[in-house]
C-alpha positions in Angstrom: -1.4 -25.2 12.0 -2.2 -22.1 14.0 -3.1 -22.1 17.7 -6.8 -22.0 17.0 -6.6 -24.9 14.5 -6.8 -23.0 11.3 -4.2 -23.2 8.5 -2.3 -19.9 7.8 -2.7 -20.3 4.0 -6.5 -20.5 4.4 -6.4 -17.2 6.4 -4.3 -15.6 3.7 -6.6 -16.9 1.0 -9.7 -15.6 2.8 -8.1 -12.2 3.5 -7.2 -11.9 -0.2 -10.7 -13.0 -1.1 -12.2 -10.3 1.2 -9.8 -7.8 -0.3 -10.9 -8.8 -3.8 -14.6 -8.4 -2.9 -14.0 -5.1 -1.3 -12.0 -3.9 -4.3 -14.8 -4.8 -6.6 -17.2 -2.8 -4.3 -14.8 0.1 -3.8 -13.1 0.1 -7.2 -9.6 0.2 -5.6 -7.4 -1.9 -3.3 -6.2 0.8 -1.0 -8.4 -0.7 1.8 -8.7 2.1 4.3 -8.8 1.0 7.9 -12.5 2.0 8.5 -13.8 -0.6 6.0 -12.7 -3.6 8.0 -10.0 -3.2 10.6 -8.6 -6.7 10.3 -8.5 -6.5 6.5 -6.8 -3.1 6.7 -4.3 -4.6 9.2 -3.6 -7.5 6.9 -3.0 -5.2 3.9 -0.6 -3.1 6.0 1.4 -6.2 6.9 1.6 -7.3 3.3 2.9 -3.9 2.3 5.4 -3.7 5.2 6.7 -7.2 4.5 6.4 -7.2 0.8 10.0 -8.6 0.4 8.8 -11.7 2.4 5.5 -12.2 0.6 5.6 -15.4 -1.5 5.7 -15.0 -5.2 2.4 -16.7 -5.8 0.6 -14.4 -3.4 2.2 -11.3 -5.0 1.1 -12.5 -8.3 -2.5 -13.0 -7.1 -2.5 -9.6 -5.4 -1.1 -7.9 -8.5 -3.8 -9.5 -10.6 -6.5 -7.8 -8.6 -4.6 -4.4 -8.7 -3.2 -4.4 -5.1 -1.7 -1.1 -4.2 1.8 -1.8 -2.7 2.7 1.8 -2.0 -0.3 4.0 -1.2 1.8 7.1 -1.2 2.9 6.6 -4.8 -0.7 5.7 -5.7 -2.0 8.9 -4.1 0.7 11.0 -5.9 -0.4 9.4 -9.2 -4.1 10.2 -8.5 -3.3 13.8 -7.7 -1.0 14.1 -10.8 -3.8 12.7 -13.0 -6.2 15.2 -11.4 -3.7 18.0 -12.2 -3.5 17.0 -15.8 -7.3 17.0 -16.1 -7.5 20.4 -14.4 -4.8 21.8 -16.8 -6.7 20.4 -19.9 -10.0 21.9 -18.6 -8.7 25.3 -17.4 -5.7 25.8 -19.6 -3.3 26.5 -16.7 -2.0 24.9 -13.5 -2.6 27.7 -11.0 -4.9 25.6 -8.9 -6.5 27.5 -6.1 -5.2 26.4 -2.7 -8.4 25.0 -1.4 -9.6 23.4 -4.7 -10.8 19.8 -4.3 -11.5 17.1 -6.8 -13.6 14.5 -5.1 -11.6 13.5 -2.0 -8.4 14.9 -3.4 -7.2 18.2 -2.0 -5.6 19.2 -5.3 -4.7 22.8 -4.5 -2.9 21.7 -1.3 -1.1 19.0 -3.2 0.1 21.4 -6.0 1.3 23.8 -3.3 3.2 21.0 -1.6 4.8 19.9 -4.8 6.0 23.5 -5.5 7.3 23.8 -1.9 9.1 20.4 -2.0 10.4 20.6 -5.6 14.0 20.3 -4.4 13.3 17.1 -2.4 11.3 15.2 -4.9 12.7 12.6 -7.3 14.1 13.8 -10.6 11.4 11.7 -12.5 8.6 13.4 -10.6 10.1 16.8 -11.1 10.5 16.2 -14.8 6.8 15.0 -15.1 5.6 18.2 -13.3 8.0 20.3 -15.4 6.3 19.0 -18.5 2.8 19.9 -17.2 3.9 23.4 -16.0 5.9 23.9 -19.2 8.9 25.2 -17.3 10.3 25.1 -13.8 7.8 24.3 -11.1 7.5 27.9 -10.4 5.4 29.7 -7.9 2.5 31.7 -9.0 3.5 35.3 -9.5 2.9 37.1 -6.2 1.4 40.5 -6.3 3.8 43.4 -5.7 3.6 45.1 -2.4 4.1 48.6 -1.2 6.1 51.1 -3.4 7.0 48.4 -6.0 3.3 48.1 -6.7 3.1 51.8 -7.3 6.0 51.8 -9.7 8.4 53.3 -7.2 11.5 51.1 -6.9 14.4 51.7 -4.7 16.6 52.7 -7.7 14.0 55.3 -8.7 14.0 56.9 -5.3 17.8 57.3 -5.3 
């Protein structure tokens, strides 16, 4: 029994119930903090201590689609949006400030290109398949004399 006389398992059950109700309403289980601070706090604790969460609770949370790692979930959402953009536009040169709903897809693509050496091999391979080659930067416009066709060699 807790200090206020309630059983911990009842609190867990009611938190999971509130999460389930919110997930039905919101269509996800990311549970941002502004929905219900205590629910968001509970979700954060479950994620942080996932190795200590009882198997039955994990099973129940998995059944409602609980998101254990929100960063991976966000990466997957952006990747799906990139695939959709590529199918629609025929290329992956996403403008820097392009948004898809709440996702800042252009910033995400730029970040993936910038951090290509730090990402996992699996993610790099998935992006490689979309870009059909190395996660290359967009061709940058030539500057100065190179743009005018005057290279250093030509001047010598």
